[in-house]
TORVEXFI-902797 format. One record per residue: x, y, z of N, C-alpha, C in turn; residue in one letter. Coordinates in steps of 0.02 Angstrom, whole numbers, plus 50000, padded with zeros to 5 digits. Layout:
residues N
<site><n_x>X</n_x><n_y>Y</n_y><n_z>Z</n_z><ca_x>X</ca_x><ca_y>Y</ca_y><ca_z>Z</ca_z><c_x>X</c_x><c_y>Y</c_y><c_z>Z</c_z><aa>A</aa></site>
...
end
This chain:
residues 113
<site><n_x>50649</n_x><n_y>49403</n_y><n_z>48827</n_z><ca_x>50696</ca_x><ca_y>49447</ca_y><ca_z>48860</ca_z><c_x>50731</c_x><c_y>49490</c_y><c_z>48809</c_z><aa>M</aa></site>
<site><n_x>50697</n_x><n_y>49546</n_y><n_z>48786</n_z><ca_x>50726</ca_x><ca_y>49589</ca_y><ca_z>48736</ca_z><c_x>50762</c_x><c_y>49647</c_y><c_z>48770</c_z><aa>T</aa></site>
<site><n_x>50825</n_x><n_y>49658</n_y><n_z>48754</n_z><ca_x>50862</ca_x><ca_y>49713</ca_y><ca_z>48783</ca_z><c_x>50831</c_x><c_y>49779</c_y><c_z>48762</c_z><aa>P</aa></site>
<site><n_x>50833</n_x><n_y>49827</n_y><n_z>48809</n_z><ca_x>50810</ca_x><ca_y>49893</ca_y><ca_z>48792</ca_z><c_x>50858</c_x><c_y>49923</c_y><c_z>48741</c_z><aa>V</aa></site>
<site><n_x>50832</n_x><n_y>49957</n_y><n_z>48693</n_z><ca_x>50875</ca_x><ca_y>49990</ca_y><ca_z>48645</ca_z><c_x>50898</c_x><c_y>50055</c_y><c_z>48673</c_z><aa>L</aa></site>
<site><n_x>50963</n_x><n_y>50070</n_y><n_z>48663</n_z><ca_x>50987</ca_x><ca_y>50134</ca_y><ca_z>48685</ca_z><c_x>51035</c_x><c_y>50167</c_y><c_z>48637</c_z><aa>L</aa></site>
<site><n_x>51035</n_x><n_y>50231</n_y><n_z>48638</n_z><ca_x>51078</ca_x><ca_y>50272</ca_y><ca_z>48600</ca_z><c_x>51114</c_x><c_y>50319</c_y><c_z>48648</c_z><aa>D</aa></site>
<site><n_x>51179</n_x><n_y>50321</n_y><n_z>48641</n_z><ca_x>51221</ca_x><ca_y>50363</ca_y><ca_z>48685</ca_z><c_x>51254</c_x><c_y>50417</c_y><c_z>48643</c_z><aa>L</aa></site>
<site><n_x>51253</n_x><n_y>50478</n_y><n_z>48672</n_z><ca_x>51286</ca_x><ca_y>50537</ca_y><ca_z>48637</ca_z><c_x>51315</c_x><c_y>50582</c_y><c_z>48691</c_z><aa>E</aa></site>
<site><n_x>51380</n_x><n_y>50598</n_y><n_z>48681</n_z><ca_x>51412</ca_x><ca_y>50644</ca_y><ca_z>48730</ca_z><c_x>51414</c_x><c_y>50715</c_y><c_z>48700</c_z><aa>R</aa></site>
<site><n_x>51391</n_x><n_y>50764</n_y><n_z>48738</n_z><ca_x>51395</ca_x><ca_y>50833</ca_y><ca_z>48721</ca_z><c_x>51428</c_x><c_y>50869</c_y><c_z>48782</c_z><aa>K</aa></site>
<site><n_x>51485</n_x><n_y>50898</n_y><n_z>48768</n_z><ca_x>51525</ca_x><ca_y>50932</ca_y><ca_z>48821</ca_z><c_x>51531</c_x><c_y>50884</c_y><c_z>48882</c_z><aa>Q</aa></site>
<site><n_x>51509</n_x><n_y>50904</n_y><n_z>48941</n_z><ca_x>51515</ca_x><ca_y>50861</ca_y><ca_z>48999</ca_z><c_x>51453</c_x><c_y>50822</c_y><c_z>49015</c_z><aa>E</aa></site>
<site><n_x>51409</n_x><n_y>50812</n_y><n_z>48967</n_z><ca_x>51347</ca_x><ca_y>50776</ca_y><ca_z>48977</ca_z><c_x>51341</c_x><c_y>50717</c_y><c_z>48933</c_z><aa>T</aa></site>
<site><n_x>51317</n_x><n_y>50660</n_y><n_z>48962</n_z><ca_x>51303</ca_x><ca_y>50601</ca_y><ca_z>48921</ca_z><c_x>51227</c_x><c_y>50594</c_y><c_z>48913</c_z><aa>L</aa></site>
<site><n_x>51205</n_x><n_y>50597</n_y><n_z>48851</n_z><ca_x>51132</ca_x><ca_y>50588</ca_y><ca_z>48835</ca_z><c_x>51120</c_x><c_y>50513</c_y><c_z>48820</c_z><aa>F</aa></site>
<site><n_x>51072</n_x><n_y>50488</n_y><n_z>48857</n_z><ca_x>51052</ca_x><ca_y>50416</ca_y><ca_z>48847</ca_z><c_x>50981</c_x><c_y>50417</c_y><c_z>48823</c_z><aa>I</aa></site>
<site><n_x>50968</n_x><n_y>50388</n_y><n_z>48767</n_z><ca_x>50900</ca_x><ca_y>50383</ca_y><ca_z>48742</ca_z><c_x>50880</c_x><c_y>50311</c_y><c_z>48741</c_z><aa>R</aa></site>
<site><n_x>50829</n_x><n_y>50296</n_y><n_z>48778</n_z><ca_x>50805</ca_x><ca_y>50227</ca_y><ca_z>48786</ca_z><c_x>50740</c_x><c_y>50213</c_y><c_z>48750</c_z><aa>L</aa></site>
<site><n_x>50732</n_x><n_y>50149</n_y><n_z>48730</n_z><ca_x>50671</ca_x><ca_y>50131</ca_y><ca_z>48695</ca_z><c_x>50654</c_x><c_y>50059</c_y><c_z>48717</c_z><aa>K</aa></site>
<site><n_x>50594</n_x><n_y>50045</n_y><n_z>48737</n_z><ca_x>50575</ca_x><ca_y>49979</ca_y><ca_z>48756</ca_z><c_x>50553</c_x><c_y>49976</c_y><c_z>48826</c_z><aa>G</aa></site>
<site><n_x>50559</n_x><n_y>49916</n_y><n_z>48859</n_z><ca_x>50542</ca_x><ca_y>49907</ca_y><ca_z>48929</ca_z><c_x>50603</c_x><c_y>49901</c_y><c_z>48972</c_z><aa>E</aa></site>
<site><n_x>50602</n_x><n_y>49942</n_y><n_z>49024</n_z><ca_x>50661</ca_x><ca_y>49944</ca_y><ca_z>49070</ca_z><c_x>50642</c_x><c_y>49897</c_y><c_z>49128</c_z><aa>L</aa></site>
<site><n_x>50658</n_x><n_y>49833</n_y><n_z>49124</n_z><ca_x>50638</ca_x><ca_y>49786</ca_y><ca_z>49174</ca_z><c_x>50696</c_x><c_y>49738</c_y><c_z>49189</c_z><aa>D</aa></site>
<site><n_x>50677</n_x><n_y>49687</n_y><n_z>49224</n_z><ca_x>50728</ca_x><ca_y>49638</ca_y><ca_z>49246</ca_z><c_x>50768</c_x><c_y>49608</c_y><c_z>49187</c_z><aa>L</aa></site>
<site><n_x>50733</n_x><n_y>49596</n_y><n_z>49130</n_z><ca_x>50764</ca_x><ca_y>49568</ca_y><ca_z>49074</ca_z><c_x>50813</c_x><c_y>49614</c_y><c_z>49037</c_z><aa>G</aa></site>
<site><n_x>50807</n_x><n_y>49676</n_y><n_z>49049</n_z><ca_x>50849</ca_x><ca_y>49725</ca_y><ca_z>49013</ca_z><c_x>50897</c_x><c_y>49764</c_y><c_z>49059</c_z><aa>S</aa></site>
<site><n_x>50886</n_x><n_y>49761</n_y><n_z>49126</n_z><ca_x>50922</ca_x><ca_y>49801</ca_y><ca_z>49173</ca_z><c_x>51000</c_x><c_y>49788</c_y><c_z>49170</c_z><aa>A</aa></site>
<site><n_x>51023</n_x><n_y>49728</n_y><n_z>49167</n_z><ca_x>51095</ca_x><ca_y>49716</ca_y><ca_z>49165</ca_z><c_x>51125</c_x><c_y>49741</c_y><c_z>49102</c_z><aa>D</aa></site>
<site><n_x>51094</n_x><n_y>49730</n_y><n_z>49047</n_z><ca_x>51117</ca_x><ca_y>49755</ca_y><ca_z>48982</ca_z><c_x>51127</c_x><c_y>49831</c_y><c_z>48986</c_z><aa>H</aa></site>
<site><n_x>51075</n_x><n_y>49866</n_y><n_z>49011</n_z><ca_x>51075</ca_x><ca_y>49938</ca_y><ca_z>49014</ca_z><c_x>51130</c_x><c_y>49962</c_y><c_z>49064</c_z><aa>L</aa></site>
<site><n_x>51131</n_x><n_y>49933</n_y><n_z>49122</n_z><ca_x>51179</ca_x><ca_y>49951</ca_y><ca_z>49172</ca_z><c_x>51251</c_x><c_y>49946</c_y><c_z>49146</c_z><aa>R</aa></site>
<site><n_x>51267</n_x><n_y>49888</n_y><n_z>49111</n_z><ca_x>51333</ca_x><ca_y>49875</ca_y><ca_z>49085</ca_z><c_x>51351</c_x><c_y>49925</c_y><c_z>49030</c_z><aa>N</aa></site>
<site><n_x>51302</n_x><n_y>49940</n_y><n_z>48986</n_z><ca_x>51313</ca_x><ca_y>49987</ca_y><ca_z>48933</ca_z><c_x>51329</c_x><c_y>50057</c_y><c_z>48957</c_z><aa>A</aa></site>
<site><n_x>51291</n_x><n_y>50082</n_y><n_z>49008</n_z><ca_x>51304</ca_x><ca_y>50147</ca_y><ca_z>49035</ca_z><c_x>51370</c_x><c_y>50149</c_y><c_z>49073</c_z><aa>I</aa></site>
<site><n_x>51383</n_x><n_y>50099</n_y><n_z>49111</n_z><ca_x>51447</ca_x><ca_y>50096</ca_y><ca_z>49149</ca_z><c_x>51507</c_x><c_y>50097</c_y><c_z>49102</c_z><aa>E</aa></site>
<site><n_x>51503</n_x><n_y>50060</n_y><n_z>49047</n_z><ca_x>51558</ca_x><ca_y>50059</ca_y><ca_z>48999</ca_z><c_x>51566</c_x><c_y>50129</c_y><c_z>48970</c_z><aa>Q</aa></site>
<site><n_x>51512</n_x><n_y>50162</n_y><n_z>48954</n_z><ca_x>51516</ca_x><ca_y>50229</ca_y><ca_z>48927</ca_z><c_x>51545</c_x><c_y>50279</c_y><c_z>48975</c_z><aa>A</aa></site>
<site><n_x>51526</n_x><n_y>50270</n_y><n_z>49039</n_z><ca_x>51554</ca_x><ca_y>50316</ca_y><ca_z>49091</ca_z><c_x>51627</c_x><c_y>50302</c_y><c_z>49105</c_z><aa>L</aa></site>
<site><n_x>51650</n_x><n_y>50239</n_y><n_z>49100</n_z><ca_x>51719</ca_x><ca_y>50224</ca_y><ca_z>49110</ca_z><c_x>51760</c_x><c_y>50250</c_y><c_z>49051</c_z><aa>D</aa></site>
<site><n_x>51735</n_x><n_y>50244</n_y><n_z>48991</n_z><ca_x>51769</ca_x><ca_y>50265</ca_y><ca_z>48931</ca_z><c_x>51777</c_x><c_y>50339</c_y><c_z>48927</c_z><aa>R</aa></site>
<site><n_x>51723</n_x><n_y>50378</n_y><n_z>48940</n_z><ca_x>51723</ca_x><ca_y>50450</ca_y><ca_z>48939</ca_z><c_x>51686</c_x><c_y>50480</c_y><c_z>48998</c_z><aa>E</aa></site>
<site><n_x>51721</n_x><n_y>50489</n_y><n_z>49052</n_z><ca_x>51687</ca_x><ca_y>50517</ca_y><ca_z>49114</ca_z><c_x>51651</c_x><c_y>50584</c_y><c_z>49096</c_z><aa>P</aa></site>
<site><n_x>51591</n_x><n_y>50591</n_y><n_z>49122</n_z><ca_x>51553</ca_x><ca_y>50650</ca_y><ca_z>49112</ca_z><c_x>51527</c_x><c_y>50676</c_y><c_z>49178</c_z><aa>V</aa></site>
<site><n_x>51507</n_x><n_y>50737</n_y><n_z>49180</n_z><ca_x>51480</ca_x><ca_y>50765</ca_y><ca_z>49242</ca_z><c_x>51405</c_x><c_y>50750</c_y><c_z>49251</c_z><aa>R</aa></site>
<site><n_x>51367</n_x><n_y>50757</n_y><n_z>49198</n_z><ca_x>51295</ca_x><ca_y>50747</ca_y><ca_z>49204</ca_z><c_x>51269</c_x><c_y>50693</c_y><c_z>49155</c_z><aa>N</aa></site>
<site><n_x>51212</n_x><n_y>50663</n_y><n_z>49176</n_z><ca_x>51175</ca_x><ca_y>50616</ca_y><ca_z>49134</ca_z><c_x>51107</c_x><c_y>50644</c_y><c_z>49119</c_z><aa>L</aa></site>
<site><n_x>51087</n_x><n_y>50637</n_y><n_z>49055</n_z><ca_x>51022</ca_x><ca_y>50654</ca_y><ca_z>49033</ca_z><c_x>50992</c_x><c_y>50591</c_y><c_z>49004</c_z><aa>V</aa></site>
<site><n_x>50941</n_x><n_y>50564</n_y><n_z>49037</n_z><ca_x>50910</ca_x><ca_y>50500</ca_y><ca_z>49014</ca_z><c_x>50842</c_x><c_y>50516</c_y><c_z>48986</c_z><aa>I</aa></site>
<site><n_x>50838</n_x><n_y>50506</n_y><n_z>48919</n_z><ca_x>50776</ca_x><ca_y>50518</ca_y><ca_z>48883</ca_z><c_x>50733</c_x><c_y>50455</c_y><c_z>48888</c_z><aa>N</aa></site>
<site><n_x>50675</n_x><n_y>50462</n_y><n_z>48921</n_z><ca_x>50631</ca_x><ca_y>50404</ca_y><ca_z>48931</ca_z><c_x>50570</c_x><c_y>50406</c_y><c_z>48889</c_z><aa>L</aa></site>
<site><n_x>50567</n_x><n_y>50449</n_y><n_z>48837</n_z><ca_x>50509</ca_x><ca_y>50454</ca_y><ca_z>48793</ca_z><c_x>50490</c_x><c_y>50390</c_y><c_z>48762</c_z><aa>A</aa></site>
<site><n_x>50540</n_x><n_y>50348</n_y><n_z>48746</n_z><ca_x>50526</ca_x><ca_y>50282</ca_y><ca_z>48712</ca_z><c_x>50517</c_x><c_y>50226</c_y><c_z>48760</c_z><aa>G</aa></site>
<site><n_x>50516</n_x><n_y>50238</n_y><n_z>48827</n_z><ca_x>50509</ca_x><ca_y>50185</ca_y><ca_z>48874</ca_z><c_x>50437</c_x><c_y>50174</c_y><c_z>48893</c_z><aa>V</aa></site>
<site><n_x>50411</n_x><n_y>50114</n_y><n_z>48881</n_z><ca_x>50339</ca_x><ca_y>50103</ca_y><ca_z>48895</ca_z><c_x>50326</c_x><c_y>50073</c_y><c_z>48965</c_z><aa>S</aa></site>
<site><n_x>50379</n_x><n_y>50047</n_y><n_z>48996</n_z><ca_x>50369</ca_x><ca_y>50014</ca_y><ca_z>49061</ca_z><c_x>50436</c_x><c_y>50016</c_y><c_z>49099</c_z><aa>F</aa></site>
<site><n_x>50430</n_x><n_y>50023</n_y><n_z>49165</n_z><ca_x>50489</ca_x><ca_y>50019</ca_y><ca_z>49208</ca_z><c_x>50469</c_x><c_y>49984</c_y><c_z>49272</c_z><aa>I</aa></site>
<site><n_x>50513</n_x><n_y>49938</n_y><n_z>49295</n_z><ca_x>50500</ca_x><ca_y>49907</ca_y><ca_z>49357</ca_z><c_x>50557</c_x><c_y>49920</c_y><c_z>49409</c_z><aa>D</aa></site>
<site><n_x>50557</n_x><n_y>49885</n_y><n_z>49465</n_z><ca_x>50605</ca_x><ca_y>49903</ca_y><ca_z>49517</ca_z><c_x>50678</c_x><c_y>49891</c_y><c_z>49494</c_z><aa>S</aa></site>
<site><n_x>50692</n_x><n_y>49844</n_y><n_z>49452</n_z><ca_x>50758</ca_x><ca_y>49834</ca_y><ca_z>49429</ca_z><c_x>50781</c_x><c_y>49893</c_y><c_z>49383</c_z><aa>S</aa></site>
<site><n_x>50733</n_x><n_y>49917</n_y><n_z>49346</n_z><ca_x>50749</ca_x><ca_y>49979</ca_y><ca_z>49303</ca_z><c_x>50761</c_x><c_y>50038</c_y><c_z>49347</c_z><aa>G</aa></site>
<site><n_x>50720</n_x><n_y>50046</n_y><n_z>49397</n_z><ca_x>50731</ca_x><ca_y>50102</ca_y><ca_z>49446</ca_z><c_x>50800</c_x><c_y>50095</c_y><c_z>49480</c_z><aa>L</aa></site>
<site><n_x>50820</n_x><n_y>50033</n_y><n_z>49494</n_z><ca_x>50885</ca_x><ca_y>50021</ca_y><ca_z>49523</ca_z><c_x>50941</c_x><c_y>50045</c_y><c_z>49477</c_z><aa>G</aa></site>
<site><n_x>50933</n_x><n_y>50033</n_y><n_z>49413</n_z><ca_x>50986</ca_x><ca_y>50053</ca_y><ca_z>49365</ca_z><c_x>50992</c_x><c_y>50130</c_y><c_z>49367</c_z><aa>V</aa></site>
<site><n_x>50934</n_x><n_y>50163</n_y><n_z>49366</n_z><ca_x>50936</ca_x><ca_y>50237</ca_y><ca_z>49367</ca_z><c_x>50965</c_x><c_y>50262</c_y><c_z>49432</c_z><aa>L</aa></site>
<site><n_x>50946</n_x><n_y>50232</n_y><n_z>49487</n_z><ca_x>50974</ca_x><ca_y>50254</ca_y><ca_z>49554</ca_z><c_x>51048</c_x><c_y>50243</c_y><c_z>49560</c_z><aa>L</aa></site>
<site><n_x>51072</n_x><n_y>50187</n_y><n_z>49533</n_z><ca_x>51142</ca_x><ca_y>50171</ca_y><ca_z>49535</ca_z><c_x>51185</c_x><c_y>50221</c_y><c_z>49496</c_z><aa>G</aa></site>
<site><n_x>51159</n_x><n_y>50239</n_y><n_z>49437</n_z><ca_x>51195</ca_x><ca_y>50291</ca_y><ca_z>49395</ca_z><c_x>51192</c_x><c_y>50357</c_y><c_z>49430</c_z><aa>R</aa></site>
<site><n_x>51138</n_x><n_y>50372</n_y><n_z>49463</n_z><ca_x>51131</ca_x><ca_y>50435</ca_y><ca_z>49503</ca_z><c_x>51187</c_x><c_y>50438</c_y><c_z>49556</c_z><aa>Y</aa></site>
<site><n_x>51194</n_x><n_y>50381</n_y><n_z>49593</n_z><ca_x>51245</ca_x><ca_y>50379</ca_y><ca_z>49645</ca_z><c_x>51314</c_x><c_y>50391</c_y><c_z>49619</c_z><aa>K</aa></site>
<site><n_x>51329</n_x><n_y>50361</n_y><n_z>49561</n_z><ca_x>51398</ca_x><ca_y>50369</ca_y><ca_z>49531</ca_z><c_x>51407</c_x><c_y>50443</c_y><c_z>49509</c_z><aa>R</aa></site>
<site><n_x>51361</n_x><n_y>50472</n_y><n_z>49475</n_z><ca_x>51366</ca_x><ca_y>50538</ca_y><ca_z>49449</ca_z><c_x>51365</c_x><c_y>50592</c_y><c_z>49502</c_z><aa>V</aa></site>
<site><n_x>51320</n_x><n_y>50586</n_y><n_z>49550</n_z><ca_x>51313</ca_x><ca_y>50636</ca_y><ca_z>49602</ca_z><c_x>51372</c_x><c_y>50638</c_y><c_z>49652</c_z><aa>S</aa></site>
<site><n_x>51407</n_x><n_y>50581</n_y><n_z>49656</n_z><ca_x>51467</ca_x><ca_y>50576</ca_y><ca_z>49697</ca_z><c_x>51519</c_x><c_y>50626</c_y><c_z>49674</c_z><aa>K</aa></site>
<site><n_x>51518</n_x><n_y>50641</n_y><n_z>49612</n_z><ca_x>51568</ca_x><ca_y>50689</ca_y><ca_z>49584</ca_z><c_x>51536</c_x><c_y>50757</c_y><c_z>49569</c_z><aa>N</aa></site>
<site><n_x>51480</n_x><n_y>50770</n_y><n_z>49601</n_z><ca_x>51447</ca_x><ca_y>50835</ca_y><ca_z>49595</ca_z><c_x>51403</c_x><c_y>50845</c_y><c_z>49532</c_z><aa>G</aa></site>
<site><n_x>51389</n_x><n_y>50790</n_y><n_z>49499</n_z><ca_x>51349</ca_x><ca_y>50794</ca_y><ca_z>49438</ca_z><c_x>51275</c_x><c_y>50784</c_y><c_z>49453</c_z><aa>G</aa></site>
<site><n_x>51235</n_x><n_y>50789</n_y><n_z>49398</n_z><ca_x>51163</ca_x><ca_y>50783</ca_y><ca_z>49405</ca_z><c_x>51137</c_x><c_y>50734</c_y><c_z>49355</c_z><aa>R</aa></site>
<site><n_x>51080</n_x><n_y>50704</n_y><n_z>49372</n_z><ca_x>51044</ca_x><ca_y>50658</ca_y><ca_z>49326</ca_z><c_x>50977</c_x><c_y>50692</c_y><c_z>49311</c_z><aa>V</aa></site>
<site><n_x>50964</n_x><n_y>50698</n_y><n_z>49246</n_z><ca_x>50900</ca_x><ca_y>50727</ca_y><ca_z>49225</ca_z><c_x>50863</c_x><c_y>50677</c_y><c_z>49184</c_z><aa>M</aa></site>
<site><n_x>50796</n_x><n_y>50671</n_y><n_z>49195</n_z><ca_x>50753</ca_x><ca_y>50625</ca_y><ca_z>49158</ca_z><c_x>50709</c_x><c_y>50666</c_y><c_z>49112</c_z><aa>L</aa></site>
<site><n_x>50707</n_x><n_y>50645</n_y><n_z>49049</n_z><ca_x>50670</ca_x><ca_y>50682</ca_y><ca_z>48997</ca_z><c_x>50608</c_x><c_y>50644</c_y><c_z>48973</c_z><aa>V</aa></site>
<site><n_x>50555</n_x><n_y>50679</n_y><n_z>48970</n_z><ca_x>50492</ca_x><ca_y>50655</ca_y><ca_z>48938</ca_z><c_x>50468</c_x><c_y>50583</c_y><c_z>48955</c_z><aa>S</aa></site>
<site><n_x>50463</n_x><n_y>50567</n_y><n_z>49018</n_z><ca_x>50437</ca_x><ca_y>50499</ca_y><ca_z>49032</ca_z><c_x>50362</c_x><c_y>50497</c_y><c_z>49011</c_z><aa>P</aa></site>
<site><n_x>50342</n_x><n_y>50439</n_y><n_z>48984</n_z><ca_x>50271</ca_x><ca_y>50429</ca_y><ca_z>48969</ca_z><c_x>50234</c_x><c_y>50428</c_y><c_z>49036</c_z><aa>Q</aa></site>
<site><n_x>50167</n_x><n_y>50443</n_y><n_z>49033</n_z><ca_x>50130</ca_x><ca_y>50448</ca_y><ca_z>49096</ca_z><c_x>50136</c_x><c_y>50390</c_y><c_z>49145</c_z><aa>P</aa></site>
<site><n_x>50130</n_x><n_y>50328</n_y><n_z>49117</n_z><ca_x>50133</ca_x><ca_y>50268</ca_y><ca_z>49162</ca_z><c_x>50204</c_x><c_y>50262</c_y><c_z>49191</c_z><aa>Q</aa></site>
<site><n_x>50255</n_x><n_y>50281</n_y><n_z>49156</n_z><ca_x>50326</ca_x><ca_y>50279</ca_y><ca_z>49182</ca_z><c_x>50337</c_x><c_y>50335</c_y><c_z>49231</c_z><aa>V</aa></site>
<site><n_x>50309</n_x><n_y>50392</n_y><n_z>49213</n_z><ca_x>50317</ca_x><ca_y>50452</ca_y><ca_z>49260</ca_z><c_x>50284</c_x><c_y>50439</c_y><c_z>49326</c_z><aa>R</aa></site>
<site><n_x>50229</n_x><n_y>50405</n_y><n_z>49327</n_z><ca_x>50194</ca_x><ca_y>50389</ca_y><ca_z>49390</ca_z><c_x>50237</c_x><c_y>50344</c_y><c_z>49434</c_z><aa>R</aa></site>
<site><n_x>50270</n_x><n_y>50297</n_y><n_z>49407</n_z><ca_x>50314</ca_x><ca_y>50250</ca_y><ca_z>49444</ca_z><c_x>50374</c_x><c_y>50288</c_y><c_z>49469</c_z><aa>I</aa></site>
<site><n_x>50402</n_x><n_y>50331</n_y><n_z>49429</n_z><ca_x>50461</ca_x><ca_y>50373</ca_y><ca_z>49448</ca_z><c_x>50440</c_x><c_y>50418</c_y><c_z>49509</c_z><aa>L</aa></site>
<site><n_x>50381</n_x><n_y>50445</n_y><n_z>49503</n_z><ca_x>50354</ca_x><ca_y>50491</ca_y><ca_z>49555</ca_z><c_x>50345</c_x><c_y>50452</c_y><c_z>49619</c_z><aa>E</aa></site>
<site><n_x>50310</n_x><n_y>50395</n_y><n_z>49617</n_z><ca_x>50299</ca_x><ca_y>50352</ca_y><ca_z>49676</ca_z><c_x>50362</c_x><c_y>50327</c_y><c_z>49707</c_z><aa>L</aa></site>
<site><n_x>50414</n_x><n_y>50315</n_y><n_z>49667</n_z><ca_x>50475</ca_x><ca_y>50289</ca_y><ca_z>49694</ca_z><c_x>50516</c_x><c_y>50342</c_y><c_z>49729</c_z><aa>S</aa></site>
<site><n_x>50503</n_x><n_y>50406</n_y><n_z>49715</n_z><ca_x>50537</ca_x><ca_y>50461</ca_y><ca_z>49746</ca_z><c_x>50597</c_x><c_y>50484</c_y><c_z>49705</c_z><aa>G</aa></site>
<site><n_x>50608</n_x><n_y>50458</n_y><n_z>49648</n_z><ca_x>50666</ca_x><ca_y>50477</ca_y><ca_z>49606</ca_z><c_x>50664</c_x><c_y>50549</c_y><c_z>49587</c_z><aa>L</aa></site>
<site><n_x>50605</n_x><n_y>50580</n_y><n_z>49578</n_z><ca_x>50600</ca_x><ca_y>50649</ca_y><ca_z>49558</ca_z><c_x>50621</c_x><c_y>50696</c_y><c_z>49616</c_z><aa>F</aa></site>
<site><n_x>50630</n_x><n_y>50670</n_y><n_z>49677</n_z><ca_x>50655</ca_x><ca_y>50712</ca_y><ca_z>49732</ca_z><c_x>50734</c_x><c_y>50720</c_y><c_z>49723</c_z><aa>R</aa></site>
<site><n_x>50767</n_x><n_y>50676</n_y><n_z>49686</n_z><ca_x>50838</ca_x><ca_y>50678</ca_y><ca_z>49681</ca_z><c_x>50860</c_x><c_y>50690</c_y><c_z>49607</c_z><aa>I</aa></site>
<site><n_x>50815</n_x><n_y>50680</n_y><n_z>49560</n_z><ca_x>50830</ca_x><ca_y>50692</ca_y><ca_z>49489</ca_z><c_x>50780</c_x><c_y>50740</c_y><c_z>49463</c_z><aa>M</aa></site>
<site><n_x>50804</n_x><n_y>50785</n_y><n_z>49415</n_z><ca_x>50760</ca_x><ca_y>50834</ca_y><ca_z>49386</ca_z><c_x>50722</c_x><c_y>50804</c_y><c_z>49326</c_z><aa>D</aa></site>
<site><n_x>50662</n_x><n_y>50827</n_y><n_z>49318</n_z><ca_x>50623</ca_x><ca_y>50806</ca_y><ca_z>49258</ca_z><c_x>50622</c_x><c_y>50863</c_y><c_z>49210</c_z><aa>E</aa></site>
<site><n_x>50639</n_x><n_y>50847</n_y><n_z>49147</n_z><ca_x>50640</ca_x><ca_y>50900</ca_y><ca_z>49095</ca_z><c_x>50594</c_x><c_y>50880</c_y><c_z>49039</c_z><aa>L</aa></site>
<site><n_x>50566</n_x><n_y>50928</n_y><n_z>49006</n_z><ca_x>50520</ca_x><ca_y>50920</ca_y><ca_z>48950</ca_z><c_x>50559</c_x><c_y>50898</c_y><c_z>48886</c_z><aa>A</aa></site>
<site><n_x>50622</n_x><n_y>50924</n_y><n_z>48877</n_z><ca_x>50658</ca_x><ca_y>50909</ca_y><ca_z>48817</ca_z><c_x>50733</c_x><c_y>50906</c_y><c_z>48835</c_z><aa>S</aa></site>
<site><n_x>50770</n_x><n_y>50873</n_y><n_z>48790</n_z><ca_x>50845</ca_x><ca_y>50870</ca_y><ca_z>48801</ca_z><c_x>50878</c_x><c_y>50937</c_y><c_z>48796</c_z><aa>E</aa></site>
<site><n_x>50849</n_x><n_y>50983</n_y><n_z>48755</n_z><ca_x>50880</ca_x><ca_y>51048</ca_y><ca_z>48749</ca_z><c_x>50882</c_x><c_y>51086</c_y><c_z>48814</c_z><aa>S</aa></site>
<site><n_x>50831</n_x><n_y>51073</n_y><n_z>48860</n_z><ca_x>50829</ca_x><ca_y>51105</ca_y><ca_z>48925</ca_z><c_x>50892</c_x><c_y>51086</c_y><c_z>48966</c_z><aa>E</aa></site>
<site><n_x>50918</n_x><n_y>51026</n_y><n_z>48955</n_z><ca_x>50974</ca_x><ca_y>51003</ca_y><ca_z>48994</ca_z><c_x>51037</c_x><c_y>51046</c_y><c_z>48979</c_z><aa>A</aa></site>
<site><n_x>51046</n_x><n_y>51067</n_y><n_z>48919</n_z><ca_x>51104</ca_x><ca_y>51106</ca_y><ca_z>48900</ca_z><c_x>51101</c_x><c_y>51177</c_y><c_z>48928</c_z><aa>M</aa></site>
<site><n_x>51040</n_x><n_y>51198</n_y><n_z>48947</n_z><ca_x>51031</ca_x><ca_y>51265</ca_y><ca_z>48974</ca_z><c_x>51042</c_x><c_y>51263</c_y><c_z>49049</c_z><aa>V</aa></site>
<site><n_x>51022</n_x><n_y>51207</n_y><n_z>49082</n_z><ca_x>51028</ca_x><ca_y>51201</ca_y><ca_z>49155</ca_z><c_x>51100</c_x><c_y>51193</c_y><c_z>49177</c_z><aa>N</aa></site>
end
């Protein structure tokens, strides 16, 4: 049960979250708590979640993403997903998350949007 590695960076009203590892049942609580603490400490309008380093995601990982979407969108913000690997992208697509979250090729696109 290895926690997913994450790096958090705030730029203006956006929190950038860079993930590495597997986003599954073993890491979901750790990730959820870390993001919630960051949002409580420094509220932001938008979340940019970089998935380039994520090799696997399951339903508990999708739940973490969806929960943060609900929190941010309630205040008029957006959640953007950056560079998911093909196998992760397919799961995100099948789950319908791309209908409510934007997919970006790079983090720099988020600052333009």
